[in-house]
N, C-alpha and C positions, 0 to 999 in steps of 0.2 A: 691581352686576350684573356678572357674569363675562365681560368681553369678552375676546376672545382675544388682541388686540393691546395692550391696556391697559398691561402692563409695558414694551412696546417703545416706546409713545408717551409715556409719563410720563418715560422715560429717552431722549427723541428726540436731545438732544445728543450722546450718546454712540453714536447709531444713524442718523446721517444719511443714509447710503445706502439702508439698508433702509427707511426712513421715506419718502425720496424716491421710492423704486420705489412704495409704497403709494400715495403722494398724486399719482402722475403723472396729469396731466389737460391738456384743451385750453385754453389761456389765452383763447381767443376766446369761449368760452362763459361763462367767469368774471370777466372784466375789467368788465363792467357791473354786477356784484352789489355791493350796498351793505351787506347784512345777513349775518349769519353763517348764518342758517337758509336763506336764499336760495343761498348758495354751497354749502353741504353737500346741498342738494337737487339741485344740478346737477352734483355729483360722485358717485363711488362711495363713499358713506360707509360702507355695510356692509362693504365690502372693507378700509376703512382701520381701523375699530375692531374687526372681527372679529366681525361678528353678521349675521343674516339680514334682508335688506332686502326690504320689500314697500311696496305702497301701500294706503291706506285713505282712502276718500272722495278720491282723487286726491291725497292728501299722502303724502310719502315718511316711512315709520316704520321702526324697527329692533326686532328680537326676539331674545331669548335666553332660554333656560331658561323659556318659556311666558310670559315678560314683555315687554310692548310699550311702546316711549316714542319721544319725539320725537328728532330728530337733534341738537340742540344740547346738551341735558343729558348724552347719551350721549358726545358728543365732548369736552366740557369735563371729564367724568369721567375719560376716557381720558388726557387731555393732563395732567391732575393737578389744575389750579385755573385760574381766569380769568386769574391773572397771567402764566401761561405764554403765552398766546393772542398777545399781540402780537409776540414773537419767533418763534413758531412760523408764524404767518401771514406775518410777514416773509420767513422762510427758504422756505417752501414755496409760497406763494401772493403772490408779490411784484406781482402785478398788481391787487390791493386795496390802494389807497392808504389809508392809516388816517388818521382824523381826529387833529387835534392833542392833543385830551385823551383819546385812546383807552387810553393806558397806565393813567391816573388812573381812568377808568371800571372798567377791569378790577380796578384795586387795591381800590376802594371795594366791588366786588361780592364780591370774594374776603373781604375783611374782615367784611362783612355775613353772608355765608353761614357763614363759621367761627363767627360768634356765635350762629347759630340753634341751639336745643336739638337735640341729636342723640339724645337719650334721658335716662334717669334719671342717668346719670354726668356729664352737662354742668354747666357752672357756671351755667346760667341760673337766673333767680329762679323761684320757686315759681308765681307769676302766669304767667310765660312759658310754663313746662312745662304748666300747666292749659289754656293755649290751644292750644298745639301738639302736646302728646304725650298720646295716649290713656291713660287710667288702667289698662286692661286690655282684653282682647277682648271684653268686655262693655260697654264704655263706650258709652252712647247716641250720643255726638257722635264716635265713633271717625273715621268716613269723613269728616265735616266738619273735623276737626282735622288729618287727613292732607291733605286738600285745601288746608286755609289754609296749611300748611307748604310744600306744593307751589307754591302761588301767590306766597307770599313769596320763595321761592326764584327763581321765574321773572320777578319783577319786577326782582330784582337782576340776573338774565342780560340783561334787556332792554339795560341800558347796554352789555354786552359784546356783544350781538348787532348793535348798530348800529356796524359798523367804519368805514364811511367816512361823509363828510358833514361838516356844520358842528357846532360845539359850540353847544348850545342855551341853556345857562344860563351866567352870569357866573362860578360857582364850577365849576370843571373837574370833568367826569364825573358831574355831579349832575341835568343836565337829561334826562329820559327821556319818549319818546313811547309811550303806552300805549293798546292797544285790546284787546277782549275777545279778539278773533281771534289777535292776536300773543302774549297770554298763553297760549292755548290751544296754540300751536305750540311754546311753550317749557316745557311741563309734563312733569315726569318720568313721571307716571301720569295722562294725558289721559282715559283711559276712565272715571274717577271724576267728572270735572268736566261741568257745564253752564254756559251763558253767565250764567244768573241766579246760581249759586252764585259764579262768579268774580267778577261785579259786586259782590257782597255781601263777599266776601272783601277786595277793594280798599277798599270803604268802611271796613272795620274797620281796615286798615292806615293809612288816612288818620286815623282817629279816634285811633289809638296815636302818630300822628306819624312813622311810618315812610316815608311820602310824603305830599305836599301840592301841591294844586293851584298851579301857576306863578304867581306874580305879575309883573305888567309889569316892575317894577324888578329882578326877579331874572333876566330873559332877555337874552340877546344879541340882535343885529339879526336874525339867522337863526332865533331862537326867537320873536321877536315877529311875523314874518312868518307862522310857522305858526299863531299863536293867533287870528288873524282869516280867516274864509272867506267866500266870496261865496254866499248862499243867496236866491234869488228876487230878484237884484238888490241885496240889502243885505248889509253886512258883520255876521257874527255871531261872537261869541267860540266858539273850539274849546276843548273840555274834554279834550284829550288829552295835553297837556304837563304833566309833574309833575316836582317836585324830590325826588330820592332822599335820604332821611335816613340817619343812623347807626343801626343796629338796636339797638346797645347803649343808646342813649338815648333811644329811643321809650318811651312810656308804654303797655306792653302791659297793665300792671295795670288801667289805666283801661278797657280792652276787656273784660278778664276780670271786672271787678266791675260793669259797667254793662249787659252784654248776654248774652243766652242765645247759645251759638254754635250757631245754626241758619242755615245759609247758603242755605237755602231761602226764608226770609223776608226779603224788602227791608226795609233798615234806612231809615227816612224822614227826610227833612229836619226834620219837626216834633220827632221824638225828639232830634235832634242840637242843635236850638234849644233843648230843654229842658236839654240836659246842658252846651252850651258858651254858651248865650246867643243872642238873635236876631242880632246883627251878625256874630258868627263862623260861625253856622249858614248865614246867607245869602250871605257873602262867600266863604267857603271851600268850600261845597258847593252851588254854584248849577245843578249837573246832576242833582241828586236829585230825583225827582218821585213815587216809588213808596212803598209801604208805609203805615202808619197816618198819617192826617192830623189837623188840628185839629178836625174834626168828632167823630171817634171819641173822641180825648182829653177834648174838652169834655163829651161824654155821661158818661164815667166820673167827671170832675171834678164835675159837677152831681149825680151819683148820690150820691157822697161827701158833697157838700153837704147833700142832702135827708135822708140817713140819720144824718149827724152823726158824731161819733166814737165808735164803738160796737164792742163785742166780738162783736156779732151778724153772720153773714156778709151779704155785701152782696147777692149772688146766686149761682146756680149757674154754672159754666165754661160749660155749655151754653146757658143764656140769654144770657150775655155774647158767645158766638160767634154766637148767632142774631141779636143786636143789631148786632154789628159787620158780619154778613152783609147785613142789611137796610140798614145805612147805606152801605156801600161797594159793594154787589153782587157781592162776592168769593164764590168757592165755599166750601163748608163747611170743607174741610181748611185752606184759607187763612185763613179766619176764626179757626180755632182758634189757628193759629200767630199772627196778629194779636194775639189775645187774650193768649197768653204774652208778646208783646212789649210791649203796653201795661203789664204788670206791672213792666216795667223803666223806666217813666217816672216819675221820681222824685217829683214832686208828688202823684201819685196813691197811692203808698204802699198797694200791694196785692199780696197773694200768692195763688197757686192752691194748694189742699191738699186731702187727702181729709178725709172727715167724722172718721174715726177720729183723725187727727192734729190736727183743729181742737178736738175735744173734749178732747184729752189737753194740749193748751196753754192750755186754759181759755177757749176761745171759747164762746159761749152758742148752740146750734144752734136752739133754738126751733121753728119750723115746719120748719126743713131737716133735722130728725132722722128725718122719714118719707121714704120713697122708697128708692132703690138704695143699699145701702152703699157700693159702690164710685164713687159719683157725686162729682165734685170741686166744691169751692165756692171762691169768690173772697172773700177776708177782708181787713179793714184791718189794716195793720200800722205804723199811726200810733203815736206815743207814748201817747196817750191810750188807744187801743185795747188795747195791750200791758199799760198800767197796769191797765185793768179786768179783763183776763185773770188778771194776777198777784194782784189783790185777790180775785178769785174762788178762785183756787187756795188763797191764803192763808186764806181763810174755810173752805175745805174742811178744811185742815190744822189750823186751830184746832178744829174741830168733832171731828176724829177725835182730837185730842190731849184734849179734854174727856172724850170717851167712855172712852178708854183711862185716865185719871186716876179716873174715877168706878169703873171696873171693879176698879182697883187698890185703891181704897178700901174696896170692898165685900169 
């Protein structure tokens, strides 16, 4: 984004007097601020970066060239990178006492953001690109991929955002306190986000290993104090402290290979148990309660057991969605999304496809050949079912070959 003062702020070391004039403020208003977004909300950030400043739902936002964004990503972009922040704040906002591991947190955030795929020319793996970079403007997951990228950047900015306070994890700069509201305040494009989509993007980041729920042995005393809160007279675990990992070593391929990138549909604990095993699913994802559950998964497992391994479709996608809706009570649109999600549960081995595609691949439509041509079917993708499809196609090929030989002989 073309902020008027970006060049000046990026090279602030050689323009101290001009930047000091831009950042002039009342220290009594900023001395108690602990987060970067709180600081930037209490000063004239629009004047500092060179953008139009206004409020949306009581929150300060910045606009330039018809684009609206939050104050933190705009400020960080103008300063150059998170690694520039400690010195910048020490020079112009001395009243904000920085936590001991703040420089390390800024360094980790910078490293992770630089390793995120910026487009086709980046050195990221194909799995990472598939997850973050839209294939083209017609990509059905275009908005979700852009939001996933934005949430990933916001998570890294969380460590940068917490300027003062205590170190939360034993490994410097890694402990971060995440809430959906905090993520929303750090997004570059907040207009594309909802709390549900943010929650699901965070789950995908946890699946990849980019962040994980902080375990007691990873936390400092300050972190441990935040992990337990009083609720109705009882101590309960808080699920807001996470450990920030290295973007480059996260297994993004695990996400791309196992889940449809649909941030509208909650990813359930049951799916994660199927993927990682029960112990990991319950220990590392104790806060997940939405999405498909054991009841829906058991129904489709039972259906497959009744039908056996066959290359005949299991049912129509509409029948499956109606079943999910009756089992869970969710609306039709959500039930259709849940049905797509169920196809990603590995033991079920099922895929949704059109009648034309199913017939082309060798599935026997049987009673399903009647009805609307556009109707989608759920078919088994087990080894046995695929072998039966191959045998059917091989039989067809043999028959055609024999007919061709007969004609040639004549």
